[in-house]
N, C-alpha and C positions, 0 to 999 in steps of 0.2 A: 658474589663467588661460592663458584662449590670445589667439591671435595676432591675431584682434577684436577681441580688447578693450581690448586692449594699441596694437592701429595707428585705437581711436576715442580712446583715451586722447591719444594724440600729436596726432590732429585737432586737437579741441579746444580742448588749447595751444598749439600752433599758429595755429589763427583767434584764441583771449585775446589772444595777442600782439600778432599785427598788429594788433588793432582798437585794444590800448593804444598803440601805435606811430602807428598813424594817426590816431587820435583828436585829439589835437589840431592838429595840419595843419588836418583837414579845419574841424576846429570854431571853428580862427580863421584861418580863409581871410579869409573878408572884408574882416579890421582886419588883413592883416599890414603898413599901411603907416602903424600908429597912433603914435605917438609911442613912447606907455608902451613897445610893445614893440620900438622902433630903440633907448631906453637900454638894454633889460634884456639884449637882445644884444651890447650897446658895454659892457656891464658886468657882466654875471657871468661871461666867463671868468676878469676876473681877480682878480674877490670869489671865487671856484673853485682858483682858485692859491695864496689870502691862510688859505684854513683845510687845502687837502690842506697845502703846509710848517706852518702851528702844528699840525695835527696829525703830523706829520713831527718837528718836533721837541719838542714834550711826546711822545712817544712817547721819544723816543730816549734810551736805557740810557746812560748813559755810566758803565764801571765805574771805571777810572783818568781822570787829569789828562790822560794825556797819549792819549785818547781823544778827550776833550773838547775837547783843542786838531784832531785831524783833522778833529772833526768842525765848528768852527768855523772851520779853514779851507779847508775841502770848502765847508763853507754864503758861505764870501767868494771863491773861485773861483767859484761859482757866479752870484751876484751879479756882479760885475764883468763875466765874459764874459759873461752877460743885458743889462749898459747899453752893453756894447762893442755887441759885435752882433745884439742882438734876435732872436737864435733862440734861440730853450728849449727846441729839441733837444740842442742843439749844448751848452748849457750843461748839461742835465741829467747829459749824457750821462759827460762832464770834469768835473762835479763826482763824481757818480758813481762815475768812474775815480779820481779822488784819492781819496776814502775806502776804495773798498776796496783800491791800492796798497799804504793806508797800514796798515790788519789784514793785508794780505796780505803783502806782500810785505817788512812792517819787521817786522811782527809787531807791534803798537799796540794 
């Protein structure tokens, strides 16, 4: 395989990636103020977060009651911080920190 062949492959991949990223914006440019798109823009982020939380909780492996309690504590911390501060980054980082400190610091 020579360098020109690899360069051609990377060029085609780059063009295909650019087209797939730009196509929705070009195709929906005329209907950008449509009420359905506004509703999707408003509702989609919370729906994605719910799916991610459900996936994270379902795939959680609880080996002991201590680990289950630590998971529940971290989950409650995330919910309370998000309800109070409305900052997803803060609530996720602190909840993850509580979980990691519980596992690493206390050996749960």
